[in-house]
N, C-alpha and C positions, 0 to 999 in steps of 0.2 A: 169441206169437200169430202174428206175421208169419212166423216160422220154420216154423210148422205149415202156413201157407198155401203157402209156397214148396215145402215138402217134399211137399205133396199135389198139386202141379201135375201133371197127367197128361202122359204122353209121347205122341207121335204127333200132337200138334196142330201146325199150321203156325205158324211164328214170326209174331207180330203185327208188321206193318210199322213201326209207330211206336215200338216198344220201343227199338231202337238209337238213334233220334233223341233221345228224352227221357232215356235213360241217359247219352248223351254230354253233353247240356245239364246234367244234374244233376251229373255228375262234374266238368265244367269250372267250373260255378258254385261247387262245393265248393272246388276248388283255388284259384280266383280269390279267394274269400273268405278262405281261409287265408293267401294271399300278400298280402292287403290288411291288413297289420298284425294278423294273427291275428283276423280278424273272425269270432268264433264264432257270432254271431247269423246272419250270412250263411251260414256253413257248415251250421248246424242247419236253416236254411230250405231249403237244397238237399237235405239229407237228408230232411226232412219232405216235400218235393215228390216225391222218389223213392218214399217209402213210400206217399203218396197215389195216385200213378200205378199202382203195383203192386197196391194194394188194389182200385182201380177196375177194372183189367183182370181181376183174379181174380173180382170180383163179376159181371162180364160173362161169365165162363166162357171167357175168351180167353187166360188165362195158361198157356201150355204149359211143358213141362219145360225146353226150351232157354232160353226167356225167363226162367223162374224161376231157372235157374242163373246167367244173366247178371246179374239183379237181385241175387242172393245174393253174387256176386263183387264187384259195385259196393259193396254194403253192407259187405262185409268190408274192402274197401280203405278206405272212409271210417272204419270203426270202428278201423282200425289207428291212426288219429290221435286219435279221440275216446274210444275205449274205453267206449262207452255200452251196447252190446248185451251181453246175458248170454253167458257162455262156452257153447260147444257142450255140450249135455247138462245145462246148469244152467237150472232153471226161473226165469222172471222173478218177482220178488217183487212183490206188489201186492195 
């Protein structure tokens, strides 16, 4: 579902000023949690916060292509460690 939201983000929208800020916070929180004796609960909390922020921005119609790409890159980086997200082209089961 999030992949569809990110893929549908329109081009030509200005970057939302706060995106780089909360992306940096989410990525740093994720790394810190993992370095803290592999604190998976903290890492998942950082991932969840990133997903919530992206969904909120999308609902407000403020998630442009550049921001969506940045969110997608951050999620891919986090998923390299956790392997929770479905592989590209694979539908989530549910």
